[in-house]
C-alpha positions in Angstrom: 0.0 0.0 0.0 1.3 3.4 -1.0 2.0 5.7 2.0 -0.3 8.7 1.9 1.1 12.1 0.8 1.2 13.8 4.2 3.4 11.0 5.7 5.6 10.9 2.6 6.4 14.5 3.1 7.3 13.9 6.8 9.4 10.8 6.0 11.4 12.7 3.3 12.1 15.4 5.9 13.3 12.8 8.3 15.6 11.2 5.7 17.1 14.6 4.9 17.6 15.5 8.6 19.6 12.3 9.0 21.7 12.5 5.8 22.5 16.2 5.9 23.4 16.1 9.6 25.7 13.2 8.8 27.6 15.1 6.2 27.9 18.2 8.4 29.3 15.9 11.1 31.9 14.7 8.6 33.0 18.3 8.3 32.5 19.2 11.9 35.7 21.2 12.0 34.1 24.0 10.0 30.7 24.0 11.7 30.2 25.1 15.3 27.4 22.6 16.0 26.8 20.5 19.1 25.6 17.3 17.3 24.4 15.4 20.3 21.1 17.4 20.6 20.8 17.3 16.8 20.8 13.5 16.8 18.3 13.5 19.6 16.0 15.8 17.7 16.2 13.7 14.6 15.5 10.5 16.5 12.6 12.0 18.4 11.1 13.5 15.1 11.4 10.1 13.3 9.8 8.2 16.2 6.8 10.6 16.2 6.3 10.3 12.4 6.6 6.5 12.4 4.3 6.2 15.4 1.7 8.3 13.7 2.1 6.3 10.5 1.6 3.0 12.3 -1.4 4.5 14.1 -2.9 5.6 10.8 -2.5 2.3 9.1 -3.9 0.4 12.1 -7.1 2.4 12.2 -8.5 1.3 8.9 -12.0 0.6 10.2 -12.4 4.1 11.8 -12.2 6.5 8.9 -13.3 9.6 10.9 -10.5 9.1 13.4 -8.0 8.1 10.7 -8.4 11.3 8.8 -7.4 13.4 11.8 -4.1 11.6 12.5 -2.0 13.3 9.8 -3.5 16.7 10.7 -2.7 16.2 14.4 0.8 15.1 13.6 1.5 18.2 11.5 0.1 20.4 14.3 2.1 18.7 17.0 5.4 18.9 15.0 4.8 22.6 14.1 4.0 23.5 17.7 7.1 21.7 18.9 9.3 23.5 16.4 8.0 26.9 17.5 7.7 26.1 21.3 9.1 29.4 22.8 10.2 28.2 26.2 13.7 26.9 27.2 13.0 23.3 26.7 12.9 20.7 23.8 16.3 21.8 22.4 15.2 25.4 22.1 18.7 26.6 21.0 18.9 24.2 18.1 15.2 24.8 17.0 15.5 28.6 17.0 18.9 28.5 15.3 17.3 26.6 12.5 14.3 28.9 12.4 16.7 31.9 12.4 18.7 30.6 9.4 15.4 30.0 7.5 14.4 33.6 8.3 17.7 34.9 7.1 17.3 33.0 3.8 13.9 34.6 3.3 14.6 38.2 4.6 18.3 39.0 4.6 18.7 41.7 1.9 22.3 42.7 2.4 24.5 39.7 3.2 24.6 36.0 2.4 26.6 33.6 4.4 27.8 30.2 3.3 25.6 28.5 5.9 22.6 30.2 4.3 23.6 29.2 0.8 24.1 25.6 1.8 20.7 25.3 3.4 19.0 27.1 0.5 20.7 24.7 -1.9 19.4 21.8 0.1 15.9 23.3 0.1 16.0 23.2 -3.8 16.2 19.4 -3.6 13.0 19.6 -1.6 11.2 21.7 -4.3 8.7 19.0 -5.1 8.2 18.3 -1.4 7.2 22.0 -1.0 4.5 21.4 -3.6 3.5 18.1 -1.9 3.4 20.0 1.4 0.8 22.4 0.0 -1.3 19.5 -1.3 -1.0 17.7 2.1 -2.1 20.8 4.0 -5.2 21.1 1.8 -6.0 17.4 2.3 -5.5 17.7 6.1 -7.8 20.7 6.3 -10.5 18.9 4.4 -12.4 16.7 6.8 -13.8 14.6 4.0 -10.4 14.0 2.3 -9.4 10.4 1.7 -5.8 11.5 0.8 -6.2 9.8 -2.6 -7.6 12.7 -4.6 -5.5 15.7 -5.5 -7.4 18.9 -4.6 -8.2 21.2 -7.6 -6.3 24.1 -6.1 -3.1 22.1 -6.2 -3.1 22.2 -10.0 -1.9 25.8 -9.8 -0.8 26.4 -6.2 1.5 23.3 -6.0 3.7 24.6 -8.8 4.0 28.0 -7.0 5.1 26.2 -3.8 7.6 24.1 -5.9 9.2 27.3 -7.2 9.7 28.8 -3.7 13.2 27.2 -3.0 14.5 28.4 -6.4 13.1 31.9 -5.8 14.9 32.1 -2.5 18.2 30.8 -4.0 17.8 33.2 -7.0 17.3 36.1 -4.5 20.5 35.1 -2.7 22.5 35.3 -6.0 21.1 38.7 -6.8 22.0 39.9 -3.3 25.5 38.7 -3.8 25.7 40.4 -7.1 24.5 43.7 -5.7 26.8 43.4 -2.7 29.8 43.1 -5.0 28.9 46.5 -6.5 27.6 44.7 -9.7 31.1 43.2 -10.4 30.6 39.5 -9.5 29.3 38.2 -12.8 29.5 34.6 -11.5 26.6 35.4 -9.0 24.5 36.7 -11.9 25.2 33.5 -13.9 24.3 31.4 -10.9 21.0 33.3 -10.6 20.3 32.5 -14.2 20.9 28.8 -13.4 18.2 28.9 -10.7 15.9 30.9 -13.0 16.2 28.1 -15.6 14.0 26.0 -13.3 11.1 28.3 -13.6 10.2 27.4 -17.2 10.3 23.7 -16.3 7.7 24.3 -13.6 5.6 26.8 -15.6 5.4 24.8 -18.9 4.6 21.7 -16.9 1.7 23.4 -15.2 0.5 24.8 -18.6 0.7 21.4 -20.2 -2.6 20.5 -18.4 -4.4 23.1 -20.5 -2.2 23.4 -23.6 -0.6 20.4 -25.3 1.7 22.6 -27.3 3.5 23.6 -24.1 5.1 20.1 -24.1 7.9 21.0 -26.5 8.8 24.1 -24.5 8.7 22.0 -21.4 11.1 19.4 -22.9 13.5 22.1 -24.0 13.4 23.7 -20.6 14.2 20.3 -18.9 17.3 19.8 -21.1 18.6 23.3 -20.6 18.0 23.3 -16.8 19.6 19.8 -16.4 22.7 20.5 -18.5 23.2 24.0 -16.9 22.8 22.6 -13.4 25.1 19.6 -14.0 27.8 21.8 -15.5 27.5 24.2 -12.5 27.7 21.4 -10.0 30.9 20.0 -11.4 32.7 23.1 -12.4 31.7 25.7 -9.8 30.2 23.9 -6.8 32.8 21.1 -6.8 35.7 23.0 -8.5 36.5 20.1 -10.8 38.0 20.5 -14.3 36.3 17.5 -15.8 34.1 19.5 -18.2 36.8 22.0 -19.2 37.8 22.0 -22.9 41.5 22.1 -21.9 41.2 18.7 -20.3 40.0 17.0 -23.4 42.0 19.0 -26.0 45.2 18.6 -24.0 46.5 22.0 -24.9 49.8 23.1 -23.6 52.9 21.2 -22.4 51.4 20.3 -19.1 47.9 18.8 -19.5 45.3 20.0 -16.9 44.1 17.3 -14.5 40.5 16.3 -15.1 39.7 16.8 -11.4 41.8 19.4 -9.5 45.2 19.7 -8.0 44.1 19.4 -4.4 41.8 16.5 -3.4 40.8 15.8 0.2 39.5 12.4 -1.0 42.4 10.2 -1.9 40.6 7.9 -4.3 39.9 9.7 -7.6 37.3 7.2 -8.7 34.9 8.6 -6.1 34.8 11.9 -8.0 34.1 10.2 -11.3 31.3 8.2 -9.8 29.8 11.3 -8.2 29.9 13.1 -11.6 28.1 10.2 -13.3 25.4 10.0 -10.6 24.9 13.7 -10.6 24.5 13.7 -14.4 21.8 11.0 -14.3 19.9 12.4 -11.4 20.0 16.0 -12.6 17.8 14.9 -15.5 15.4 12.8 -13.4 15.1 15.7 -10.9 14.1 18.2 -13.7 11.5 15.7 -14.8 10.2 15.4 -11.2 9.7 19.2 -11.0 7.0 18.7 -13.6 3.6 18.7 -11.9 1.7 17.2 -14.9 3.5 13.9 -14.3 2.2 13.6 -10.8 -1.5 13.5 -11.2 -1.6 9.8 -11.9 -1.9 7.5 -9.0 0.2 4.9 -10.7 3.1 7.3 -10.9 3.0 8.4 -7.3 5.3 5.6 -6.0 7.8 6.4 -8.8 7.7 10.1 -7.9 8.3 9.3 -4.2 11.3 7.2 -5.3 12.7 10.1 -7.4 12.3 12.4 -4.4 14.4 10.0 -2.3 17.0 9.8 -5.1 17.2 13.5 -5.3 17.9 13.8 -1.5 20.7 11.2 -1.9 22.1 13.2 -4.8 22.1 16.3 -2.7 23.7 14.4 0.1 26.5 13.3 -2.3 26.7 16.9 -3.6 27.2 18.2 -0.1 30.4 16.2 0.4 32.2 17.7 -2.6 30.7 21.1 -2.1 32.0 21.3 1.4 35.3 19.9 0.3 35.7 22.6 -2.3 34.7 25.3 0.3 37.4 24.0 2.7 40.0 24.1 -0.1 39.0 27.6 -1.3 39.1 29.0 2.3 42.5 27.6 3.0 44.3 27.2 -0.4 47.8 26.9 1.0 47.0 24.6 3.9 45.5 21.5 2.4 47.2 18.8 0.3 45.9 15.6 -1.1 44.9 13.8 2.1 42.0 11.6 3.0 39.0 13.5 4.4 38.9 11.3 7.6 42.4 12.5 8.5 41.3 16.1 8.1 38.4 15.6 10.4 40.5 14.0 13.2 
């Protein structure tokens, strides 16, 4: 039996909390985080979600009570997150809320922590759309969680675009803060903006079949652009540079980079291959017109899981490149576990 949408959203959040906390722990030397309460929060959250899911599936004969279980779970988790008193890991909860607030409202300065979290949120873009649909279903007392509410046809794409809008805004803030000289930030903003046609043409495809061709072109452009940016700029690898393949000059350029914190080079090539494949599947998953069919829902859920794992993999090499850029003369080719010790 397919897990209903409200619980799929909560389970995807639990998966992300575990994976991304794990990667931050690997790079604990550059993050001032006390991980013990973080792990306790993740365990507590996961137990609440799983307990609610078990309770929901075990009350099949009581449809009235069953319908309220996802709603009460959402309310309980939201109230816990916003609980104002000095209990239930208040410092960690409010630190997270504060970072989210800075991503939304900060108009003058963008920190690396804000960028990293905003990038992670883009991997939850479809989950944002699912979250809207889940809220509408939870607020409808007659909902059986199997029918997509009509408003989701146009509001879910809007929610899906929110993470890209936030990341786009960050790039523009960086560009303005550089006195309009940092062209790379402008190009990065264009990369995030390339996701908007994918979302828009997919939504229009419900009403106009001619939008399909534009949607397909948008998927290809967004996927290739995002893949190139991942490899060349977020990871700092030379793999896609023309010099690597043309072998110009007396000293050929390495296809990776001169400094690698991971000793085994094959890990980089595997990461590049996985990123290429999943970048295309992720662009397809942004398309709301593919999600209206019940038989595709399990496949969409699987793609959401794969995208979270892709972002998890991306974070390792993104943080590695950030460490190297911040200390260009300090690091040599050493295994990452030695750096963390």
